[in-house]
One Martini backbone bead per residue (centre of mass of N, CA, C, O) as a GRO file, in nm:
protein
  339
    1MET     BB    1   0.093   0.037   0.029
    2THR     BB    2   0.074   0.357  -0.024
    3VAL     BB    3   0.095   0.663   0.111
    4MET     BB    4  -0.147   0.789  -0.042
    5THR     BB    5  -0.356   0.557   0.036
    6MET     BB    6  -0.326   0.597   0.344
    7ALA     BB    7  -0.416   0.886   0.342
    8LYS     BB    8  -0.703   0.840   0.230
    9LEU     BB    9  -0.800   0.640   0.454
   10LEU     BB   10  -0.760   0.834   0.691
   11ALA     BB   11  -0.951   1.060   0.587
   12ILE     BB   12  -1.200   0.882   0.586
   13LEU     BB   13  -1.196   0.800   0.884
   14LEU     BB   14  -1.212   1.090   0.998
   15LEU     BB   15  -1.486   1.161   0.861
   16LEU     BB   16  -1.658   0.932   1.003
   17GLN     BB   17  -1.579   1.050   1.305
   18ALA     BB   18  -1.710   1.298   1.259
   19PRO     BB   19  -1.920   1.533   1.333
   20ARG     BB   20  -2.273   1.588   1.288
   21THR     BB   21  -2.448   1.876   1.167
   22ASP     BB   22  -2.789   1.994   1.229
   23ARG     BB   23  -3.055   2.199   1.119
   24VAL     BB   24  -3.392   2.148   1.252
   25PHE     BB   25  -3.443   2.457   1.354
   26GLU     BB   26  -3.611   2.782   1.276
   27LYS     BB   27  -3.694   3.114   1.422
   28PRO     BB   28  -3.819   3.411   1.419
   29LEU     BB   29  -3.874   3.659   1.685
   30ASP     BB   30  -3.758   3.918   1.542
   31ASP     BB   31  -3.550   4.165   1.415
   32THR     BB   32  -3.291   4.023   1.576
   33TYR     BB   33  -3.397   3.730   1.639
   34LEU     BB   34  -3.322   3.368   1.663
   35ILE     BB   35  -3.427   3.027   1.680
   36ALA     BB   36  -3.232   2.720   1.737
   37LEU     BB   37  -3.194   2.372   1.637
   38ILE     BB   38  -2.907   2.168   1.715
   39ARG     BB   39  -2.763   1.874   1.576
   40THR     BB   40  -2.526   1.630   1.717
   41ILE     BB   41  -2.332   1.362   1.575
   42THR     BB   42  -2.125   1.125   1.745
   43PRO     BB   43  -1.904   0.898   1.694
   44ALA     BB   44  -1.843   0.572   1.841
   45ALA     BB   45  -1.786   0.310   1.997
   46ALA     BB   46  -1.946   0.032   1.869
   47GLY     BB   47  -2.152   0.232   1.696
   48VAL     BB   48  -2.221   0.450   1.908
   49GLU     BB   49  -2.417   0.728   1.926
   50SER     BB   50  -2.397   1.073   1.994
   51VAL     BB   51  -2.657   1.297   2.105
   52ALA     BB   52  -2.717   1.655   2.052
   53PHE     BB   53  -2.895   1.949   2.170
   54ARG     BB   54  -2.912   2.289   2.060
   55VAL     BB   55  -3.014   2.595   2.201
   56VAL     BB   56  -3.024   2.886   1.990
   57LEU     BB   57  -2.924   3.218   1.985
   58GLU     BB   58  -2.962   3.462   1.716
   59GLU     BB   59  -2.849   3.681   1.486
   60ARG     BB   60  -2.981   3.771   1.185
   61ALA     BB   61  -2.737   3.954   1.068
   62ASN     BB   62  -2.530   3.758   1.261
   63ARG     BB   63  -2.473   3.420   1.295
   64SER     BB   64  -2.200   3.432   1.466
   65ARG     BB   65  -2.400   3.548   1.677
   66SER     BB   66  -2.421   3.335   1.961
   67TRP     BB   67  -2.635   3.146   2.211
   68ASP     BB   68  -2.634   2.906   2.445
   69LEU     BB   69  -2.914   2.789   2.633
   70GLU     BB   70  -2.915   2.464   2.559
   71THR     BB   71  -2.808   2.126   2.646
   72ILE     BB   72  -2.898   1.798   2.506
   73ARG     BB   73  -2.879   1.466   2.600
   74ALA     BB   74  -3.051   1.240   2.393
   75THR     BB   75  -2.983   0.956   2.451
   76PRO     BB   76  -3.260   0.801   2.288
   77HIS     BB   77  -3.370   1.086   2.210
   78ASN     BB   78  -3.587   1.302   2.066
   79HIS     BB   79  -3.607   1.648   1.930
   80GLU     BB   80  -3.856   1.915   1.919
   81VAL     BB   81  -4.001   2.201   1.812
   82VAL     BB   82  -4.342   2.344   1.897
   83ARG     BB   83  -4.247   2.623   2.029
   84ALA     BB   84  -4.181   2.991   1.973
   85ASN     BB   85  -4.062   3.286   2.138
   86SER     BB   86  -3.916   3.569   2.295
   87GLY     BB   87  -3.942   3.387   2.597
   88SER     BB   88  -3.985   3.089   2.468
   89VAL     BB   89  -3.938   2.718   2.462
   90VAL     BB   90  -4.068   2.410   2.312
   91LEU     BB   91  -3.999   2.065   2.378
   92ARG     BB   92  -4.009   1.744   2.226
   93ARG     BB   93  -4.006   1.418   2.353
   94SER     BB   94  -3.897   1.108   2.176
   95SER     BB   95  -3.900   0.825   2.040
   96ASP     BB   96  -3.820   0.626   1.772
   97TYR     BB   97  -4.154   0.582   1.739
   98GLY     BB   98  -4.281   0.881   1.839
   99PHE     BB   99  -4.337   0.881   2.131
  100ASN     BB  100  -4.434   1.051   2.390
  101GLU     BB  101  -4.187   1.189   2.663
  102GLY     BB  102  -4.237   1.499   2.676
  103TYR     BB  103  -4.139   1.823   2.810
  104ILE     BB  104  -3.965   2.137   2.739
  105LYS     BB  105  -3.940   2.456   2.914
  106LEU     BB  106  -3.798   2.764   2.813
  107PHE     BB  107  -3.695   3.041   2.987
  108PHE     BB  108  -3.591   3.362   2.841
  109ASP     BB  109  -3.336   3.633   2.804
  110PRO     BB  110  -3.237   3.826   2.546
  111ALA     BB  111  -3.051   4.023   2.695
  112SER     BB  112  -2.873   3.789   2.866
  113LYS     BB  113  -2.876   3.503   2.727
  114LYS     BB  114  -3.078   3.339   2.936
  115VAL     BB  115  -3.198   3.110   3.146
  116THR     BB  116  -3.464   3.134   3.397
  117ARG     BB  117  -3.628   2.858   3.318
  118ARG     BB  118  -3.702   2.497   3.380
  119VAL     BB  119  -3.966   2.291   3.243
  120GLU     BB  120  -4.128   1.991   3.309
  121PHE     BB  121  -4.376   1.805   3.105
  122THR     BB  122  -4.686   1.597   3.017
  123ASP     BB  123  -4.947   1.764   3.053
  124THR     BB  124  -5.200   1.888   2.791
  125GLY     BB  125  -5.470   1.900   2.904
  126LEU     BB  126  -5.782   2.074   2.933
  127LEU     BB  127  -5.859   1.988   3.237
  128GLN     BB  128  -5.650   2.208   3.376
  129ILE     BB  129  -5.864   2.412   3.275
  130ALA     BB  130  -6.072   2.652   3.332
  131ASP     BB  131  -6.364   2.745   3.191
  132ASN     BB  132  -6.324   3.065   3.205
  133GLU     BB  133  -6.057   3.060   3.040
  134ILE     BB  134  -6.171   2.933   2.787
  135GLN     BB  135  -6.372   3.150   2.726
  136ARG     BB  136  -6.177   3.392   2.720
  137THR     BB  137  -5.980   3.286   2.499
  138LEU     BB  138  -6.201   3.172   2.278
  139GLY     BB  139  -6.500   3.298   2.297
  140VAL     BB  140  -6.700   3.115   2.465
  141THR     BB  141  -6.911   2.917   2.610
  142ALA     BB  142  -6.952   2.715   2.869
  143GLU     BB  143  -7.068   2.477   2.714
  144PHE     BB  144  -6.850   2.459   2.498
  145ALA     BB  145  -6.614   2.429   2.687
  146ARG     BB  146  -6.705   2.154   2.803
  147GLN     BB  147  -6.701   2.011   2.533
  148LEU     BB  148  -6.392   2.039   2.475
  149LYS     BB  149  -6.312   1.877   2.750
  150THR     BB  150  -6.417   1.619   2.643
  151PRO     BB  151  -6.332   1.325   2.610
  152PHE     BB  152  -6.236   1.111   2.376
  153GLU     BB  153  -6.476   0.893   2.198
  154PRO     BB  154  -6.558   0.653   2.009
  155LYS     BB  155  -6.801   0.569   1.798
  156PRO     BB  156  -7.028   0.358   1.732
  157LEU     BB  157  -7.150   0.180   1.496
  158PRO     BB  158  -7.396   0.151   1.295
  159ALA     BB  159  -7.597  -0.100   1.195
  160ASP     BB  160  -7.561  -0.061   0.888
  161LEU     BB  161  -7.245  -0.096   0.891
  162ILE     BB  162  -7.219  -0.366   1.035
  163ALA     BB  163  -7.384  -0.527   0.809
  164ALA     BB  164  -7.182  -0.430   0.613
  165THR     BB  165  -6.940  -0.453   0.346
  166LEU     BB  166  -6.641  -0.334   0.300
  167PRO     BB  167  -6.477  -0.224   0.052
  168GLN     BB  168  -6.179  -0.330  -0.090
  169SER     BB  169  -5.876  -0.279  -0.192
  170THR     BB  170  -5.668  -0.349  -0.435
  171TYR     BB  171  -5.357  -0.385  -0.539
  172ALA     BB  172  -5.390  -0.216  -0.791
  173ASP     BB  173  -5.492   0.031  -0.642
  174PHE     BB  174  -5.256   0.070  -0.461
  175ALA     BB  175  -5.032   0.101  -0.685
  176ARG     BB  176  -5.164   0.348  -0.828
  177LEU     BB  177  -5.203   0.540  -0.560
  178ARG     BB  178  -4.919   0.417  -0.398
  179PRO     BB  179  -4.618   0.409  -0.517
  180ALA     BB  180  -4.432   0.479  -0.277
  181ARG     BB  181  -4.510   0.224  -0.108
  182VAL     BB  182  -4.405   0.017  -0.312
  183LYS     BB  183  -4.101   0.112  -0.276
  184ASP     BB  184  -4.102   0.020   0.036
  185GLY     BB  185  -4.214  -0.304  -0.017
  186TYR     BB  186  -4.524  -0.322  -0.127
  187GLY     BB  187  -4.641  -0.590  -0.239
  188PRO     BB  188  -4.863  -0.840  -0.330
  189GLY     BB  189  -4.833  -0.965  -0.026
  190SER     BB  190  -4.985  -0.757   0.092
  191LYS     BB  191  -5.210  -0.639   0.343
  192ILE     BB  192  -5.552  -0.541   0.309
  193ARG     BB  193  -5.693  -0.329   0.576
  194GLU     BB  194  -6.021  -0.196   0.599
  195MET     BB  195  -6.196   0.061   0.782
  196ILE     BB  196  -6.411   0.227   1.007
  197GLU     BB  197  -6.379   0.531   1.209
  198ALA     BB  198  -6.544   0.762   1.057
  199TYR     BB  199  -6.867   0.936   1.104
  200GLN     BB  200  -7.184   1.062   0.938
  201VAL     BB  201  -7.506   1.148   0.961
  202ALA     BB  202  -7.699   1.237   0.645
  203GLY     BB  203  -7.980   1.131   0.650
  204ASN     BB  204  -7.956   0.860   0.418
  205LEU     BB  205  -7.654   0.909   0.484
  206ILE     BB  206  -7.325   0.764   0.539
  207TRP     BB  207  -7.045   0.914   0.628
  208PHE     BB  208  -6.695   0.820   0.559
  209GLY     BB  209  -6.382   0.688   0.670
  210LYS     BB  210  -6.102   0.530   0.614
  211SER     BB  211  -5.901   0.275   0.792
  212PHE     BB  212  -5.535   0.193   0.851
  213TYR     BB  213  -5.280   0.003   0.881
  214ASP     BB  214  -4.910   0.123   0.815
  215GLY     BB  215  -4.754  -0.174   0.869
  216GLU     BB  216  -4.593  -0.473   0.847
  217GLY     BB  217  -4.748  -0.533   0.560
  218ILE     BB  218  -4.980  -0.337   0.626
  219THR     BB  219  -5.267  -0.184   0.440
  220GLY     BB  220  -5.393   0.089   0.225
  221VAL     BB  221  -5.673   0.311   0.122
  222GLY     BB  222  -5.772   0.618   0.121
  223ALA     BB  223  -6.125   0.726   0.203
  224ILE     BB  224  -6.427   0.886   0.092
  225GLY     BB  225  -6.772   0.806   0.184
  226SER     BB  226  -7.090   0.631   0.118
  227PHE     BB  227  -7.407   0.515   0.273
  228ASP     BB  228  -7.703   0.373   0.160
  229ARG     BB  229  -7.980   0.278   0.351
  230THR     BB  230  -8.160   0.178   0.110
  231THR     BB  231  -7.955   0.039  -0.104
  232LYS     BB  232  -7.679  -0.061   0.036
  233ARG     BB  233  -7.463   0.147  -0.091
  234PHE     BB  234  -7.152   0.230  -0.209
  235ALA     BB  235  -6.955   0.541  -0.221
  236PHE     BB  236  -6.685   0.724  -0.387
  237LEU     BB  237  -6.435   0.955  -0.370
  238GLN     BB  238  -6.200   1.148  -0.555
  239ILE     BB  239  -5.906   1.189  -0.337
  240PRO     BB  240  -5.571   1.234  -0.348
  241GLU     BB  241  -5.525   1.357  -0.043
  242VAL     BB  242  -5.623   1.057   0.097
  243VAL     BB  243  -5.471   0.781   0.015
  244ASP     BB  244  -5.234   0.812   0.260
  245TRP     BB  245  -5.493   0.813   0.464
  246SER     BB  246  -5.663   0.838   0.739
  247VAL     BB  247  -5.983   0.892   0.911
  248SER     BB  248  -6.066   1.047   1.221
  249ASN     BB  249  -6.273   1.276   1.105
  250LEU     BB  250  -6.605   1.436   1.071
  251LEU     BB  251  -6.767   1.707   0.872
  252ILE     BB  252  -7.087   1.801   0.765
  253GLU     BB  253  -7.164   2.090   0.529
  254GLY     BB  254  -7.324   2.006   0.304
  255ASP     BB  255  -7.086   2.026   0.047
  256THR     BB  256  -6.903   2.006   0.289
  257ILE     BB  257  -6.588   1.844   0.384
  258TRP     BB  258  -6.449   1.748   0.685
  259ALA     BB  259  -6.104   1.613   0.760
  260GLY     BB  260  -5.915   1.402   0.946
  261LEU     BB  261  -5.570   1.318   0.919
  262VAL     BB  262  -5.414   0.988   0.946
  263ARG     BB  263  -5.135   0.780   1.068
  264HIS     BB  264  -5.084   0.412   1.116
  265PRO     BB  265  -4.805   0.314   1.228
  266GLU     BB  266  -4.515   0.203   1.350
  267GLY     BB  267  -4.630   0.365   1.614
  268ALA     BB  268  -4.703   0.672   1.607
  269ASP     BB  269  -4.923   0.887   1.531
  270ARG     BB  270  -4.995   1.090   1.234
  271SER     BB  271  -5.049   1.393   1.101
  272GLY     BB  272  -5.242   1.528   0.793
  273GLY     BB  273  -5.456   1.715   0.873
  274LEU     BB  274  -5.683   1.929   0.708
  275LEU     BB  275  -5.975   1.870   0.517
  276ARG     BB  276  -6.127   2.036   0.227
  277ARG     BB  277  -6.441   1.947   0.061
  278ASP     BB  278  -6.597   2.030  -0.255
  279ASN     BB  279  -6.863   1.882  -0.414
  280LYS     BB  280  -6.917   2.075  -0.646
  281SER     BB  281  -6.612   2.128  -0.756
  282GLY     BB  282  -6.396   1.910  -0.639
  283ARG     BB  283  -6.228   2.062  -0.428
  284SER     BB  284  -5.915   2.078  -0.239
  285GLN     BB  285  -5.797   2.141   0.108
  286LYS     BB  286  -5.509   2.195   0.308
  287TYR     BB  287  -5.430   2.196   0.667
  288ALA     BB  288  -5.208   2.261   0.903
  289VAL     BB  289  -5.187   1.988   1.161
  290ASP     BB  290  -4.981   1.853   1.393
  291ASP     BB  291  -5.224   1.714   1.528
  292VAL     BB  292  -5.444   1.483   1.618
  293ILE     BB  293  -5.773   1.460   1.506
  294PHE     BB  294  -6.082   1.404   1.693
  295ARG     BB  295  -6.247   1.678   1.649
  296ILE     BB  296  -6.527   1.849   1.463
  297GLU     BB  297  -6.648   2.186   1.528
  298ARG     BB  298  -6.911   2.413   1.523
  299TRP     BB  299  -6.884   2.764   1.615
  300ARG     BB  300  -7.016   2.971   1.444
  301GLY     BB  301  -6.733   3.099   1.270
  302GLY     BB  302  -6.592   2.839   1.378
  303LEU     BB  303  -6.340   2.580   1.367
  304TYR     BB  304  -6.313   2.308   1.598
  305LEU     BB  305  -6.012   2.131   1.709
  306THR     BB  306  -5.964   1.831   1.866
  307THR     BB  307  -5.664   1.719   2.006
  308SER     BB  308  -5.370   1.572   2.129
  309ASN     BB  309  -5.280   1.907   2.145
  310GLY     BB  310  -5.528   2.074   2.172
  311ILE     BB  311  -5.658   2.376   2.007
  312TYR     BB  312  -5.806   2.442   1.683
  313VAL     BB  313  -5.884   2.744   1.491
  314LEU     BB  314  -6.095   2.813   1.218
  315THR     BB  315  -6.088   3.138   1.051
  316GLY     BB  316  -6.132   3.106   0.762
  317GLU     BB  317  -5.773   3.110   0.694
  318ARG     BB  318  -5.723   3.108   1.007
  319ILE     BB  319  -5.496   2.971   1.250
  320THR     BB  320  -5.539   2.873   1.590
  321ARG     BB  321  -5.337   2.785   1.874
  322HIS     BB  322  -5.420   2.584   2.170
  323ARG     BB  323  -5.200   2.529   2.450
  324VAL     BB  324  -5.081   2.339   2.724
  325GLU     BB  325  -4.884   2.518   2.971
  326PRO     BB  326  -4.650   2.627   3.163
  327ASP     BB  327  -4.571   2.867   3.348
  328ILE     BB  328  -4.322   3.019   3.535
  329ASN     BB  329  -4.481   2.883   3.799
  330GLY     BB  330  -4.620   2.595   3.682
  331LYS     BB  331  -4.894   2.680   3.568
  332PRO     BB  332  -5.146   2.600   3.393
  333ALA     BB  333  -5.184   2.726   3.045
  334LEU     BB  334  -5.296   2.903   2.781
  335VAL     BB  335  -5.148   2.900   2.452
  336SER     BB  336  -5.137   3.130   2.191
  337GLU     BB  337  -5.115   3.073   1.817
  338GLN     BB  338  -5.054   3.191   1.509
  339LEU     BB  339  -5.011   3.018   1.189
   0.00000   0.00000   0.00000
């Protein structure tokens, strides 16, 4: 082996052992500063990597001027920023399978560039908040505030749907509508198992969304359809935005269908956002909602989404998110943010 070859091999070895740094999140806080989350992966002996996350405050005009607010040794956890403003940042900790393992909230002072308090919490449920605070923050009645706080429980299927056999997608349907999943290794031997998770009765029709597990060789094709209680026949809409997703909930308003989209993979469920379908025009629109939608309810001019982590309110085209977090004294409070 020549000296040059040995030098090249040594350079490659050093490169493989060098830490890898990724900028996984950033958000401007004001005209002066932004907040960033930086992940550093350092190779170690026996193939075990060391992972660290740094929460960094930076000057927007000069990125070289930065201050580390917090360093988190993450192994074996993943961390992501779920909210940030000029005085606090909230990080979600999760397992490799995406299951929530709690939150860290950092209160910081931009002037001193220091964390003033660190709070860890797990409960984000609305039951921690008094009815009058929900009324005041969301601008709703006491009755509707109590309705929003009611824990979600899936409704049992009506007898008409229980007696009927839901048509299943064929593998040819699956391959045509979900080619990316085929590339993931879902060949003709994959098992297609589709069921009904969400429904709403509207006159003689029962509107519903298909649901399916999407992992370990089991899959399906997402769809929204209706069942005619007189003819006992199923009919399905052609909505490309739904094929990769299960439907977690529905709200039918005349010719408009609202649907919560969710994926049930091997691991934690993942939100696909909110879908609006206009049956007259055939047009669909998706709204980004980070959390899994459990209920969709109309109250006056707003659409209220009860989710796995707080309440989202759609008014016109504007979405406001209300989540439960501890305040600087550790007391649960509703924190509102326009998305």
